C-alpha positions in Angstrom: 117.1 166.7 143.4 120.3 165.9 145.3 122.7 163.3 144.2 124.0 160.9 146.8 127.7 161.2 147.5 129.8 158.1 147.2 132.3 158.1 150.0 135.7 156.3 150.0 134.4 153.8 152.5 131.9 152.5 149.9 134.7 151.6 147.4 137.1 150.0 149.9 137.3 146.4 148.7 137.3 147.4 145.0 140.2 149.8 145.4 142.1 147.4 147.5 141.7 144.7 144.9 142.8 147.1 142.1 145.9 148.0 144.0 146.9 144.7 145.6 146.7 142.6 142.4 149.2 144.7 140.5 151.4 144.9 143.6 151.4 141.2 144.1 152.2 140.7 140.4 155.1 143.2 140.8 156.5 141.2 143.7 156.2 138.0 141.7 157.9 139.6 138.7 160.8 140.8 140.8 161.3 137.3 142.0 161.1 136.1 138.4 163.9 138.5 137.4 166.1 137.1 140.1 165.3 133.6 139.1 165.9 134.1 135.4 169.2 135.9 136.2 170.5 132.9 138.1 169.0 129.7 136.7 166.2 130.2 134.2 168.2 131.2 131.2 167.1 129.4 128.0 164.8 127.0 129.8 161.1 126.5 129.2 160.1 127.4 132.8 162.2 130.5 132.6 160.1 131.7 129.7 156.9 131.0 131.6 158.2 132.9 134.6 159.0 135.8 132.4 155.7 135.8 130.4 153.3 135.7 133.3 154.2 139.2 134.7 154.6 140.6 131.1 151.2 139.5 130.0 149.5 140.3 133.3 151.1 143.7 133.6 150.3 144.5 130.0 146.7 143.6 130.4 146.4 145.6 133.6 148.0 148.6 132.0 145.7 148.3 129.0 142.7 148.1 131.4 143.8 151.2 133.4 144.5 153.2 130.2 141.1 152.4 128.7 138.8 152.5 131.7 135.8 154.8 131.4 136.3 158.0 133.3 140.0 157.5 133.6 142.1 155.8 136.3 144.4 157.7 138.7 148.0 158.0 137.6 149.4 155.8 140.4 147.3 152.9 139.0 149.1 153.3 135.7 152.5 153.3 137.6 151.5 150.3 139.7 150.5 148.3 136.6 153.6 149.4 134.6 156.0 147.9 137.2 155.2 144.2 136.5 155.1 144.8 132.8 158.6 146.4 132.9 160.0 143.8 135.2 158.5 141.1 132.9 160.3 142.6 129.9 163.5 142.7 131.9 163.0 139.1 132.8 162.4 138.2 129.1 165.7 140.0 128.2 167.6 138.1 130.9 166.0 134.8 129.7 167.1 135.4 126.1 170.8 136.0 126.9 173.1 133.0 126.4 175.9 133.9 128.8 177.1 136.5 131.3 178.8 139.6 129.7 
C-alpha cells in the first residue's frame, strides 16, 4: 500500500492564509505604534488600537505553539511580531508625557 504524497501545490491557499493574516496584522500594529506615539496617548481609541494586535498576535502565537504536529519556526516569528508591536503600543499608550 502506497501513501499519496501531498505536494506543496495542494496546500497553497491554506499556507498563504496562515502567512498573510499575521503579516497584515503586523503592518496594522506598526501603524498602531506610530499612531499611539503621536496622538493616541491616554485616549480610549488608542487603547483599542493597541489591544487589537496584542490580542490577535497572542492568539495566533498560541495557535501556532499548540498546533498538532508543530508549526514551522517562521510561523512563530511571524505571529510574534504583531504581539510584540502590540505590547510596545500598549507601553506607549500608558505613558503620560515624552521623556
